[in-house]
Each structure stands twice: as structure tokens, then as C-alpha cells.
C-alpha angles and dihedrals in degrees: 000000000000122000117205128196099227093196091055091046092051090046092053092045091048091052092049092050092045092051090047090051092050091050091049091048091051091049091050091050091050091049091047091052091049092050092047090052092050092049090050090051091050091048092051092048092049093047090051090051091049091053094045112112119210105228097184117092112235129198115241117253111275094019113140115201116216110228112209 
């Protein structure tokens, strides 16, 4: 019937698995970089909001202004 060279088969399978693992590793690194960038953007936006000073004067809650 068919004769297979087991060493060659294992070598091919090993190369395919290794390449697949490298592709997966690269995809995880890309995703990690994207998430890190998004978190940095969120941190910058929150720090800008925290430093923002409200220049308009607001009436306290419950304050009724007498109109004369």
C-alpha cells in the first residue's frame, strides 16, 4: 500500500505547528499593543478631564435667586 516516511511527516507537522504558533504569537502581540494604546488614550483623556477647571459659576443645588 502506501509507505510513509514518519520522520518526514513529523518534520512537516512540526514546521506547520511552529509557523502556526509564531502567527498566533504575532497576533497576540499586535492585540496587546492595540489594547495598550487604547488604555493610554483613555488615561490621557481622564487626566485631562481631571485637570479641567470649570470657569462658569454655578448656583448651588436648592439655591433660589431673588429677582428684584
